[in-house]
N, CA, C and O atoms as CSV, one atom per row, in Angstrom:
chain,resi,resn,atom,element,x,y,z
A,1,UNK,N,N,1.047,-1.296,0.023
A,1,UNK,CA,C,0.047,-0.221,-0.466
A,1,UNK,C,C,0.419,1.043,-0.214
A,1,UNK,O,O,0.720,0.922,0.973
A,2,UNK,N,N,0.694,2.618,-0.581
A,2,UNK,CA,C,1.782,2.905,-0.818
A,2,UNK,C,C,1.090,4.401,-0.097
A,2,UNK,O,O,-0.037,4.765,-0.435
A,3,UNK,N,N,1.649,4.936,0.593
A,3,UNK,CA,C,1.491,6.231,1.053
A,3,UNK,C,C,1.024,7.392,0.805
A,3,UNK,O,O,1.674,7.968,-0.067
A,4,UNK,N,N,0.131,7.994,1.229
A,4,UNK,CA,C,-0.324,9.489,0.243
A,4,UNK,C,C,1.510,10.513,0.558
A,4,UNK,O,O,2.489,10.360,1.289
A,5,UNK,N,N,1.079,11.462,-0.473
A,5,UNK,CA,C,2.605,12.276,-0.505
A,5,UNK,C,C,1.612,13.708,-0.234
A,5,UNK,O,O,0.614,13.783,-0.950
A,6,UNK,N,N,1.764,14.431,0.407
A,6,UNK,CA,C,1.052,16.166,0.753
A,6,UNK,C,C,2.634,16.979,0.336
A,6,UNK,O,O,3.807,16.605,0.348
A,7,UNK,N,N,1.975,18.184,0.004
A,7,UNK,CA,C,2.825,19.085,-0.024
A,7,UNK,C,C,2.226,20.409,0.733
A,7,UNK,O,O,1.039,20.721,0.644
A,8,UNK,N,N,3.146,21.114,1.454
A,8,UNK,CA,C,2.517,21.932,2.209
A,8,UNK,C,C,4.029,23.074,2.497
A,8,UNK,O,O,5.084,23.236,1.884
A,9,UNK,N,N,3.466,23.644,3.666
A,9,UNK,CA,C,4.143,25.371,3.592
A,9,UNK,C,C,4.892,24.481,4.961
A,9,UNK,O,O,4.363,23.428,5.318
A,10,UNK,N,N,5.864,24.882,5.515
A,10,UNK,CA,C,6.377,25.027,7.079
A,10,UNK,C,C,6.065,26.172,7.576
A,10,UNK,O,O,6.756,27.157,7.317
A,11,UNK,N,N,4.845,26.259,8.471
A,11,UNK,CA,C,4.593,27.481,9.560
A,11,UNK,C,C,5.168,27.857,10.738
A,11,UNK,O,O,5.229,29.002,11.187
A,12,UNK,N,N,5.679,26.628,11.328
A,12,UNK,CA,C,6.508,26.769,12.966
A,12,UNK,C,C,7.538,25.919,13.063
A,12,UNK,O,O,7.064,24.784,13.092
A,13,UNK,N,N,8.522,25.895,13.117
A,13,UNK,CA,C,9.969,24.847,13.181
A,13,UNK,C,C,10.487,25.421,14.567
A,13,UNK,O,O,11.616,25.911,14.588
A,14,UNK,N,N,9.742,25.389,15.701
A,14,UNK,CA,C,10.153,26.169,16.706
A,14,UNK,C,C,10.733,24.544,18.067
A,14,UNK,O,O,11.493,24.501,19.033
A,15,UNK,N,N,10.009,23.704,17.493
A,15,UNK,CA,C,10.389,22.464,18.251
A,15,UNK,C,C,11.682,21.556,17.722
A,15,UNK,O,O,12.031,21.638,16.545
A,16,UNK,N,N,12.304,20.768,18.573
A,16,UNK,CA,C,13.257,19.795,18.013
A,16,UNK,C,C,12.475,18.965,17.277
A,16,UNK,O,O,11.351,18.543,17.552
A,17,UNK,N,N,13.413,18.682,15.949
A,17,UNK,CA,C,13.137,17.566,15.241
A,17,UNK,C,C,11.370,17.309,14.905
A,17,UNK,O,O,10.760,16.240,14.871
A,18,UNK,N,N,10.868,18.683,14.688
A,18,UNK,CA,C,9.260,18.799,14.924
A,18,UNK,C,C,8.737,19.693,13.763
A,18,UNK,O,O,8.808,20.850,14.176
A,19,UNK,N,N,8.249,19.677,12.513
A,19,UNK,CA,C,7.575,21.034,12.142
A,19,UNK,C,C,6.315,20.914,11.957
A,19,UNK,O,O,5.792,19.799,11.951
A,20,UNK,N,N,5.508,22.213,11.750
A,20,UNK,CA,C,4.303,22.036,11.400
A,20,UNK,C,C,4.144,22.581,10.294
A,20,UNK,O,O,4.752,23.599,9.965
A,21,UNK,N,N,3.023,21.778,9.327
A,21,UNK,CA,C,3.095,22.087,8.121
A,21,UNK,C,C,1.668,22.199,7.563
A,21,UNK,O,O,0.780,21.405,7.874
A,22,UNK,N,N,1.496,23.259,6.698
A,22,UNK,CA,C,-0.014,23.781,6.494
A,22,UNK,C,C,-0.387,23.534,5.155
A,22,UNK,O,O,0.201,24.093,4.230
A,23,UNK,N,N,-1.267,22.783,4.985
A,23,UNK,CA,C,-1.641,22.298,3.588
A,23,UNK,C,C,-2.538,23.121,3.233
A,23,UNK,O,O,-3.188,23.672,4.122
A,24,UNK,N,N,-2.723,23.325,2.283
A,24,UNK,CA,C,-4.203,24.243,1.558
A,24,UNK,C,C,-4.725,23.565,0.556
A,24,UNK,O,O,-4.024,23.232,-0.399
A,25,UNK,N,N,-5.891,23.300,0.625
A,25,UNK,CA,C,-7.051,22.875,-0.654
A,25,UNK,C,C,-7.929,23.504,-0.931
A,25,UNK,O,O,-8.612,24.012,-0.041
A,26,UNK,N,N,-8.212,23.687,-2.234
A,26,UNK,CA,C,-9.708,24.464,-2.727
A,26,UNK,C,C,-10.830,23.235,-2.729
A,26,UNK,O,O,-10.756,22.029,-2.962
A,27,UNK,N,N,-11.963,24.188,-2.334
A,27,UNK,CA,C,-13.248,22.961,-2.149
A,27,UNK,C,C,-14.445,23.434,-2.697
A,27,UNK,O,O,-15.036,24.215,-1.951
A,28,UNK,N,N,-14.903,23.238,-3.606
A,28,UNK,CA,C,-16.014,24.013,-3.895
A,28,UNK,C,C,-17.619,23.967,-2.782
A,28,UNK,O,O,-17.987,22.817,-2.538
A,29,UNK,N,N,-18.227,24.754,-2.353
A,29,UNK,CA,C,-19.132,25.021,-1.468
A,29,UNK,C,C,-20.403,23.828,-2.114
A,29,UNK,O,O,-20.739,23.845,-3.298
A,30,UNK,N,N,-20.965,22.882,-1.129
A,30,UNK,CA,C,-21.720,22.378,-1.991
A,30,UNK,C,C,-23.436,23.118,-2.137
A,30,UNK,O,O,-24.374,22.404,-2.493
A,31,UNK,N,N,-23.567,24.115,-1.915
A,31,UNK,CA,C,-25.023,24.716,-2.439
A,31,UNK,C,C,-24.932,25.845,-3.356
A,31,UNK,O,O,-25.702,26.217,-4.241
A,32,UNK,N,N,-23.426,26.467,-2.803
A,32,UNK,CA,C,-23.594,28.369,-3.460
A,32,UNK,C,C,-22.345,28.016,-4.751
A,32,UNK,O,O,-22.120,28.675,-5.766
A,33,UNK,N,N,-21.846,27.071,-4.393
A,33,UNK,CA,C,-20.500,26.645,-5.494
A,33,UNK,C,C,-19.215,27.601,-5.452
A,33,UNK,O,O,-18.219,27.330,-6.123
A,34,UNK,N,N,-19.262,28.372,-4.892
A,34,UNK,CA,C,-18.209,29.034,-4.142
A,34,UNK,C,C,-17.008,28.366,-3.736
A,34,UNK,O,O,-16.993,27.603,-2.770
A,35,UNK,N,N,-15.846,28.662,-4.543
A,35,UNK,CA,C,-14.446,27.892,-3.853
A,35,UNK,C,C,-14.373,28.518,-3.019
A,35,UNK,O,O,-14.540,29.734,-2.915
A,36,UNK,N,N,-14.058,27.610,-2.158
A,36,UNK,CA,C,-12.861,27.753,-0.866
A,36,UNK,C,C,-11.788,27.869,-0.363
A,36,UNK,O,O,-11.443,26.709,-0.591
A,37,UNK,N,N,-11.111,28.205,0.040
A,37,UNK,CA,C,-9.832,27.615,0.532
A,37,UNK,C,C,-9.584,27.073,2.241
A,37,UNK,O,O,-9.798,27.746,3.249
A,38,UNK,N,N,-9.018,25.510,2.160
A,38,UNK,CA,C,-9.177,24.980,3.584
A,38,UNK,C,C,-7.943,24.794,3.890
A,38,UNK,O,O,-7.112,24.212,3.193
A,39,UNK,N,N,-7.776,25.286,4.953
A,39,UNK,CA,C,-6.191,24.715,5.667
A,39,UNK,C,C,-6.131,23.844,6.573
A,39,UNK,O,O,-6.826,24.017,7.574
A,40,UNK,N,N,-5.393,22.823,6.482
A,40,UNK,CA,C,-5.315,21.743,7.486
A,40,UNK,C,C,-3.845,21.714,7.532
A,40,UNK,O,O,-3.007,21.744,6.630
A,41,UNK,N,N,-3.726,21.637,9.043
A,41,UNK,CA,C,-2.580,21.862,9.869
A,41,UNK,C,C,-1.935,20.168,10.673
A,41,UNK,O,O,-2.471,19.312,11.378
A,42,UNK,N,N,-0.745,20.323,10.166
A,42,UNK,CA,C,-0.219,18.663,10.518
A,42,UNK,C,C,1.121,19.222,10.976
A,42,UNK,O,O,1.930,20.094,10.659
A,43,UNK,N,N,0.904,18.084,12.063
A,43,UNK,CA,C,2.642,18.249,12.546
A,43,UNK,C,C,3.098,17.332,12.563
A,43,UNK,O,O,2.475,16.400,13.072
A,44,UNK,N,N,4.706,17.060,11.902
A,44,UNK,CA,C,5.560,16.241,11.137
A,44,UNK,C,C,6.837,15.829,11.760
A,44,UNK,O,O,7.083,16.327,12.859
A,45,UNK,N,N,7.543,15.149,11.337
A,45,UNK,CA,C,8.520,14.450,12.049
A,45,UNK,C,C,9.992,14.649,10.990
A,45,UNK,O,O,10.343,13.801,10.170
A,46,UNK,N,N,10.794,16.115,11.275
A,46,UNK,CA,C,11.873,16.239,10.532
A,46,UNK,C,C,13.056,15.775,11.658
A,46,UNK,O,O,13.358,16.245,12.755
A,47,UNK,N,N,13.608,14.576,10.836
A,47,UNK,CA,C,15.289,13.933,11.819
A,47,UNK,C,C,15.814,15.008,12.031
A,47,UNK,O,O,15.807,15.612,13.103
A,48,UNK,N,N,16.406,15.399,10.846
A,48,UNK,CA,C,18.047,16.364,10.671
A,48,UNK,C,C,17.316,17.925,10.628
A,48,UNK,O,O,17.946,18.765,9.985
A,49,UNK,N,N,16.185,18.313,11.192
A,49,UNK,CA,C,15.777,19.512,11.517
A,49,UNK,C,C,16.029,20.534,10.028
A,49,UNK,O,O,16.036,21.725,10.339
A,50,UNK,N,N,16.154,20.385,9.089
A,50,UNK,CA,C,16.253,20.444,7.744
A,50,UNK,C,C,15.337,21.425,6.891
A,50,UNK,O,O,15.726,22.037,5.897
A,51,UNK,N,N,14.132,21.475,7.403
A,51,UNK,CA,C,12.645,22.505,7.057
A,51,UNK,C,C,13.026,23.533,7.952
A,51,UNK,O,O,13.680,23.248,8.955
A,52,UNK,N,N,12.674,24.752,7.690
A,52,UNK,CA,C,12.540,26.080,8.004
A,52,UNK,C,C,11.013,26.661,7.693
A,52,UNK,O,O,10.177,26.159,6.942
A,53,UNK,N,N,10.912,27.731,8.401
A,53,UNK,CA,C,9.989,28.479,8.436
A,53,UNK,C,C,9.288,29.004,7.037
A,53,UNK,O,O,9.906,29.972,6.593
A,54,UNK,N,N,8.189,28.628,6.249
A,54,UNK,CA,C,8.206,29.033,4.817
A,54,UNK,C,C,8.583,28.240,3.195
A,54,UNK,O,O,8.296,28.485,2.024
A,55,UNK,N,N,9.406,27.149,3.947
A,55,UNK,CA,C,9.969,26.000,3.106
A,55,UNK,C,C,8.558,25.298,2.501
A,55,UNK,O,O,7.507,25.307,3.143
A,56,UNK,N,N,8.683,24.753,1.308
A,56,UNK,CA,C,7.556,23.805,0.777
A,56,UNK,C,C,7.921,22.701,1.077
A,56,UNK,O,O,8.813,22.430,0.273
A,57,UNK,N,N,7.774,21.845,1.781
A,57,UNK,CA,C,7.697,20.029,2.065
A,57,UNK,C,C,6.649,19.387,1.749
A,57,UNK,O,O,5.480,19.773,1.728
A,58,UNK,N,N,7.335,17.845,1.365
A,58,UNK,CA,C,6.513,16.958,1.533
A,58,UNK,C,C,6.774,15.925,2.286
A,58,UNK,O,O,7.863,15.366,2.419
A,59,UNK,N,N,5.715,15.653,2.812
A,59,UNK,CA,C,5.029,14.733,4.260
A,59,UNK,C,C,4.457,13.468,3.433
A,59,UNK,O,O,3.842,13.449,2.367
A,60,UNK,N,N,4.823,12.533,4.189
A,60,UNK,CA,C,4.228,11.023,4.238
A,60,UNK,C,C,3.563,10.509,5.563
A,60,UNK,O,O,3.952,10.885,6.669
A,61,UNK,N,N,2.569,9.656,5.383
A,61,UNK,CA,C,2.261,9.297,7.088
A,61,UNK,C,C,2.957,8.366,7.009
A,61,UNK,O,O,3.507,7.761,6.088
A,62,UNK,N,N,2.885,8.253,8.382
A,62,UNK,CA,C,3.688,7.100,8.713
A,62,UNK,C,C,2.824,6.719,10.240
A,62,UNK,O,O,1.633,6.884,10.505
A,63,UNK,N,N,4.223,6.009,11.302
A,63,UNK,CA,C,3.475,5.389,12.711
A,63,UNK,C,C,3.253,6.591,13.792
A,63,UNK,O,O,3.881,7.644,13.675
A,64,UNK,N,N,2.585,6.435,14.553
A,64,UNK,CA,C,2.371,7.292,15.545
A,64,UNK,C,C,3.548,7.444,16.534
A,64,UNK,O,O,3.891,6.561,17.321
A,65,UNK,N,N,4.146,8.689,16.407
A,65,UNK,CA,C,5.509,8.959,16.970
A,65,UNK,C,C,5.115,9.881,17.899
A,65,UNK,O,O,6.089,10.343,18.493
A,66,UNK,N,N,3.971,10.368,18.289
A,66,UNK,CA,C,3.806,11.394,19.213
A,66,UNK,C,C,2.028,11.069,19.424
A,66,UNK,O,O,1.328,10.215,18.880
A,67,UNK,N,N,1.671,12.146,20.452
A,67,UNK,CA,C,-0.016,12.051,20.546
A,67,UNK,C,C,-0.474,12.871,19.415
A,67,UNK,O,O,-1.674,12.751,19.169
A,68,UNK,N,N,0.252,13.748,18.601
A,68,UNK,CA,C,-0.213,14.851,17.791
A,68,UNK,C,C,0.127,14.016,16.221
A,68,UNK,O,O,-0.552,13.974,15.195
A,69,UNK,N,N,1.270,13.492,16.502
A,69,UNK,CA,C,3.080,13.286,15.143
A,69,UNK,C,C,2.476,12.528,14.514
A,69,UNK,O,O,2.319,11.621,15.332
A,70,UNK,N,N,1.923,12.170,13.477
A,70,UNK,CA,C,1.975,10.826,12.694
A,70,UNK,C,C,2.311,11.239,11.146
A,70,UNK,O,O,1.774,10.540,10.286
A,71,UNK,N,N,2.862,11.942,10.863
A,71,UNK,CA,C,3.581,12.629,9.596
A,71,UNK,C,C,5.173,12.434,9.850
A,71,UNK,O,O,5.781,12.364,10.918
A,72,UNK,N,N,5.767,12.354,8.175
A,72,UNK,CA,C,7.240,12.186,8.434
A,72,UNK,C,C,7.871,12.956,7.053
A,72,UNK,O,O,7.819,12.534,5.897
A,73,UNK,N,N,8.442,14.137,7.510
A,73,UNK,CA,C,8.916,15.097,6.177
A,73,UNK,C,C,10.051,14.159,5.301
A,73,UNK,O,O,11.073,13.727,5.834
A,74,UNK,N,N,9.785,13.979,4.224
A,74,UNK,CA,C,10.350,13.360,3.332
A,74,UNK,C,C,11.506,13.745,2.461
A,74,UNK,O,O,12.433,13.042,2.059
A,75,UNK,N,N,11.161,15.457,2.183
A,75,UNK,CA,C,12.091,16.291,1.548
A,75,UNK,C,C,11.602,17.570,1.210
A,75,UNK,O,O,10.409,17.789,0.999
A,76,UNK,N,N,12.990,18.892,1.121
A,76,UNK,CA,C,12.237,20.277,0.686
A,76,UNK,C,C,11.850,20.354,-0.535
A,76,UNK,O,O,12.780,20.199,-1.327
A,77,UNK,N,N,10.823,20.537,-1.010
A,77,UNK,CA,C,10.627,20.822,-2.197
A,77,UNK,C,C,11.206,22.237,-2.690
A,77,UNK,O,O,11.681,22.478,-3.800
A,78,UNK,N,N,11.054,23.127,-1.594
A,78,UNK,CA,C,11.571,24.743,-1.995
A,78,UNK,C,C,11.428,25.618,-0.996
A,78,UNK,O,O,10.500,25.790,-0.205
A,79,UNK,N,N,12.726,26.288,-1.161
A,79,UNK,CA,C,13.185,26.941,0.067
A,79,UNK,C,C,12.217,28.335,0.057
A,79,UNK,O,O,11.899,28.950,-0.961
A,80,UNK,N,N,11.951,28.571,1.005
A,80,UNK,CA,C,11.330,30.046,1.667
A,80,UNK,C,C,11.640,31.488,1.587
A,80,UNK,O,O,12.563,31.710,2.370
A,81,UNK,N,N,11.382,32.232,1.166
A,81,UNK,CA,C,12.447,33.457,1.172
A,81,UNK,C,C,12.074,34.048,2.223
A,81,UNK,O,O,11.024,34.675,2.359
A,82,UNK,N,N,13.075,33.846,3.174
A,82,UNK,CA,C,13.399,34.651,4.426
A,82,UNK,C,C,14.907,35.204,4.173
A,82,UNK,O,O,15.460,35.901,5.024
């Protein structure tokens, strides 16, 4: 079973070996049809502490590492402009 890879932006890197990644998706409203932006935030494990705030990263689902952390950073797709 291949795990799903999501692309998102790092919004917090204040923890050791962990980052918070915001995933943004567009959804049409069921009744009115207007397109909405929905944001989900995931805590992800970053073993080498390579991801910084503003970076675009790829994350995949993994085993539970803590109460809220079930995702792992696989690679940094793009560097942020800071």
